[in-house]
C-alpha positions as CSV (number, residue, x, y, z in Angstrom):
1,M,27.7,43.3,1.8
2,E,31.5,43.2,2.1
3,R,31.2,40.3,4.5
4,D,29.2,38.4,1.9
5,K,31.9,39.0,-0.8
6,R,34.6,37.7,1.5
7,L,32.5,34.6,2.3
8,L,31.9,34.0,-1.4
9,E,35.6,34.4,-2.1
10,R,36.6,31.9,0.6
11,F,33.9,29.5,-0.6
12,T,35.2,29.7,-4.2
13,E,38.8,29.1,-3.0
14,A,37.8,26.1,-0.9
15,T,35.8,24.4,-3.7
16,D,36.3,23.3,-7.2
17,L,34.8,26.5,-8.4
18,Q,38.2,28.3,-8.4
19,D,38.0,28.9,-12.2
20,A,34.5,30.4,-12.0
21,P,34.4,34.3,-11.9
22,I,33.4,35.9,-8.7
23,P,30.5,38.4,-9.1
24,G,31.7,42.0,-9.1
25,V,35.4,41.1,-9.4
26,P,37.2,42.3,-12.6
27,L,37.6,39.7,-15.3
28,I,40.3,40.3,-17.9
29,E,40.5,38.3,-21.1
30,L,43.4,38.6,-23.4
31,A,42.9,37.5,-27.0
32,G,46.3,37.0,-28.5
33,D,48.2,40.3,-28.7
34,R,45.4,42.3,-30.4
35,R,42.5,42.6,-27.9
36,V,41.8,42.9,-24.2
37,L,38.3,42.5,-22.8
38,M,37.6,43.7,-19.3
39,E,34.4,43.3,-17.3
40,N,33.5,44.9,-14.0
41,H,35.7,48.0,-14.3
42,C,35.3,51.4,-12.6
43,G,36.2,53.7,-15.4
44,V,39.2,54.7,-17.6
45,T,41.8,56.8,-15.8
46,E,44.3,57.2,-18.6
47,Y,43.9,56.9,-22.3
48,G,46.5,57.2,-25.1
49,M,47.7,55.3,-28.1
50,E,50.4,53.5,-26.1
51,R,48.8,53.2,-22.7
52,V,45.2,52.7,-21.3
53,C,44.7,52.5,-17.5
54,V,41.4,51.3,-16.0
55,K,40.4,51.6,-12.4
56,V,39.2,48.4,-10.7
57,K,37.8,47.9,-7.2
58,F,41.2,47.1,-5.7
59,G,43.6,49.1,-7.8
60,Q,44.4,49.8,-11.5
61,V,45.0,47.7,-14.6
62,C,47.3,49.3,-17.3
63,I,47.4,48.0,-20.8
64,C,50.5,49.0,-22.8
65,G,51.1,48.6,-26.5
66,K,50.9,50.4,-29.8
67,D,48.0,51.9,-31.7
68,L,45.6,51.2,-28.8
69,T,42.0,52.2,-29.2
70,L,39.0,51.8,-26.9
71,A,36.8,49.8,-29.3
72,K,33.9,49.5,-26.9
73,M,32.9,50.8,-23.5
74,T,29.8,50.2,-21.4
75,K,29.1,50.6,-17.7
76,S,30.5,47.2,-17.0
77,Q,32.6,46.1,-20.0
78,L,35.3,47.6,-22.2
79,I,37.4,46.4,-25.1
80,V,40.9,47.7,-25.9
81,C,42.3,46.8,-29.4
82,G,45.8,47.3,-30.9
83,R,49.2,45.7,-30.5
84,I,49.1,44.6,-26.8
85,Q,52.6,44.4,-25.2
86,S,51.6,44.1,-21.6
87,V,48.8,44.0,-19.1
88,E,49.7,45.0,-15.6
89,L,47.8,45.0,-12.3
90,Y,48.7,47.6,-9.6
91,R,47.0,46.9,-6.3
92,G,46.0,49.7,-4.0
93,C,46.3,52.5,-6.6
94,K,43.7,55.2,-6.6
């Protein structure tokens, strides 16, 4: 399974499909400074009004800002709303 993912990633990098999302890899969409949509997450690790951290397969994504709320959360998708100041990726965090 892991071999198939690496093959798919190399194929995507080598073709014109570089902008297409890779299945299972986190996709983060920032809508202005008010909303972050994240797909393919592994759960929330920290939740507060100024910081929301989300586990992803290869690390952690932290969203910092003010008045942050978890507007929606499903098994594969979540939406954080508020005044977004930064979105940071930390590789290798557990």
